[in-house]
N, C-alpha and C positions, 0 to 999 in steps of 0.2 A: 239688174243693177250693176253691170260691167260697164266700163267707159273711160274715157280720159279727155279732158279739156286742157287747152295750152294758149298762153298769151304772152306776148313779148312786147317792150316798147318803154319809152321814158317814165321816169316815177320822181316822187322827191327825193330818192335815194340813188339816182342813177338809173342805167339801162338794167332792167330786170326780166328776168323769164319765169313766168308762174306756170305750174305744172299741178292740177286735180285729178287724181286718179280714183277710181272706185271699184271693187270688186264686192261679191256677195257676202252678206253677213246679214243676221237676224235682227240686229239693231245698229244704230249710228254710232261707229267708233272712229274717230279722226288722229291722224298722226300727221305732226309738222317737222319740216326741215327749214328753218329759215336763218338767213345769214343774220349776224350781230346787229347789224343796222335795223333789223326788223323787229328786235327785241321788244316785247310789249304790245304787239299786234295779235297776239295768239287768241284773247278773248273776242276780239273783233272779227276775226276769220271764222271761229268756231261758231259764232252767232249768225253769221252770214251761210255758213253750211247747214245749219239746222233749219233756218228759213226755207231752204229749197229742197233738202233731202230727209228723208226719214229712215232709211236703211242702209246698209253697207259699211264697208271698211274702207276709209276714204283718207288717202294721202296727199298732203300738199307740200310742195317744194317750190321754193322761192331760191332763185340763184341771180347773182350780180353778172349779167353779160358785161357791163362797163361801168366801172365804178365812177361814182361822182366825186368831185374834188375831196381829199381828205380833211372836210371840215365837220366840226361838231354839229348836232343838230340844231337848226335854226332856232327852235323854241327854248332849246338849252341856253343858246347865245343871248337871246333877247333876256332871258330870265337873270343870268348872269350878269348883263351888263346893267339891268336896272338894279340888283343887288349892289353892284360895285359903287354906281352913281350916288345911291343912298348912302352907302358908307363912306365915301369919299366928301358928301355934303356934310355928314355929322362931324367928320373928322376935319373939314374946313380945308381938305386937299384938292387937287385938279383933278377932273373928272378923267376917267380912265381912257386910254386910246382904244380904237378898234383891235391893235395887236394884243395889248394887254388883256382885252376881254375875252379874245379868241385864246390867248395863254390860258388864261383861268379856266375856260370852259372846256379845253382840251385836256387839262390836268384833272378834270372832274370825272372824264369819261370812265375812268376804271372803276367808278362807284357802281352801285346798285342802277339797273336799269329800271326803266317805268314798267310797273307790273301790268298795266293795262292802258291803252290809248286808242282813240279812234282810226280808222284806215284814212289816210290823205286822199284827196280826190283822184290823184292820177293812180295811186297803188289800187285804190278801190275799183278804178275803171278797168285795170288790168284783171283784178279779181272777177269781175262782173263778165269780162269777155271770155274768160277761162272758164266760169260755171256755165255760162249758155253752150259754149263748145260742148261741156261735159254731158248737160242735159239732151243736147241734140243727138250725142252718140247712145245716152242712155234709152232715149226714146225710139230710136231705131232697133236698138237690141231688144227692147220691151215688146215691139211689134212682132219681131221674129220668135219670141219666146210664146207670145199669146198665139200665133200660128201653130206652133209646135203643140201647146195645149190643146188646142181645139182638135187636131188629129188625134191625140192620146184619148180624148173624150169621146170622140167617134168610136174606136177600138172598145174602150169601156162599154158604150152602148151595145155595142155588137154582141159582146159577151153576156150583158145584162139581159138582152133579147131572148139568147140562149136559155139563160136561167128561167126568165118569163115563162117562154114555152114549155120547160120542162116541168116546172113546179106543179101543175093542176095532174100530171100523170102520177105522181110520187104516191099518192092514196090509192089510185087504182090499181099501180103494178104491186103496191103491198098487199092489197085485198086479194088479187089473184094468187100471189105466192103464199098467203096465208089459207086460203081455201084448198090450195092443191096439196099442202103440207099436212093439213087437218084431214082431208081426203085421205091421204096416204096412210096417216096414223090410224084413222078409224079403221080402214081396212085391214090394217095388219093388227092392232091390238083390241079395238072395243067392238061390241056387238052392233052398236047403233050410233049414227052421227052425233055430234054435239048440237046443242040447240041452237039454231039461227040466231038468235038474240045475242047470244055471246059473241058470235063472230062479229055481228054488226057492231056491239059496243066496242071490241078491240080494234075493229078498222077505224071507228070514230076517233078512239083515243088516240092513235097513231096519225091519224090525218090532222087533228089538232096540233100534235106535237110538231109536225113537219112543215105545217102552213107558213108559208113566208109572204104572205101577201102584205103584211105591215112594213116588212123590210122593203119590199120591191116600191112600194108608195114611199116610203122616206127616201129611198134612193132616188126616186123620180124627182122627188121635191129638191133635194140636195143638188142635184145635176142641174135644174133648172137655175137655181140659186147662184151656181157656179158660173153659168153663162151670164146671169145678169150682173155680176160682179164685174167679169171680163168687159162686158160691154159700157158699163157705167165708166170704166177706166179709173184713174187717179190712183191713190194708195191701196192697192188690192191684194198685196203680199199676205198679210196677216189674216186678212178675211178667206183667203184661199186655203191658208194653211189649216183655220180653224174647219171650213168645210171639208177638206180632205179627209181629217180626223173622223168626222162624222159618215162620210163615205166608207171608210176603213172599218169602223164599228158595225155598221149594217152589213158590209160584206162578210165579215166575220161572224155575225150572228146567223145570216143565211147559209154560209157554208156548215155550221156548227150544227144547225137543224136538219140538213139533209145527208143521208148516208147514200145518195144516188152519185155514180161515177161521174157521169155525164155533167152533173150540176157543179161536183167538187172541180172538175177540170175549168169550169166556167170561171168558179169563185177564184182559183189559183189565178187564172189569167186577169180578173178583175183586181186582184191585189198587186199584181206586177204593173198593170197601168196605174194605179194609183202612187206606187213607189215612184214611178217615171213622173208623175204629175207633180209630186211633192219636190224632186229634184227641180223640176222647171219653175214651179212658184217660187223657190228660194231665189230665183234671177229678176225677180218683179218688185218694184217698190212697195 
């Protein structure tokens, strides 16, 4: 979500330079630094940003490169002129001159600025150019981020394959250890071996406790959904964050079920991959 867009050119308020910068953020937060002559455009600029951006901390800076003539706003001049002509007609006086209108309009500029007004055409065109530049940079940054996510997903899947291959062996290894220990105990302490049914039940209970087939299936489903979200494009950041939370939940469950060292190492590596994926997902819209 990082990027910057720039535009410069003439406007209704003289030569202006518009800069729109965006950095990572979970929601859309905007900050503006505008010259006094642009007071009242904040709401229009905010609406423009929200039409094209969903997430990020966005800073808008407008600077006057070459100031226009130090005249009041044309709309203000027209309004003041109309009010003065009406007042002059009511008082049976001569209509005000242009100089008198400009003086009256200038004297009122220290009052309250308009709280909200639409962007005039030239200024709106500058913002459109700056936003197009920003979106182009963000798209390029997003493509690089998606490539990084794909690489991390491949590492995650390698560790998942290790865990998948290890999972069926857990019950077999437990049965071997249990049989060996029972035989050693019987040889040392008991006159005869324990009933085989007891051993079978114990192994069955353990196998059920360490079975991670459901977790492996859900991890496969979540991974497929992650790839589909990336392929569809658009606003993917929040969707990825949710799916990564689900990946982490299933990975933690799988690690908690298994006391096997190799499985534990694979789970730790998978969780590291998820942390890296979260960092990259924060860079996407």
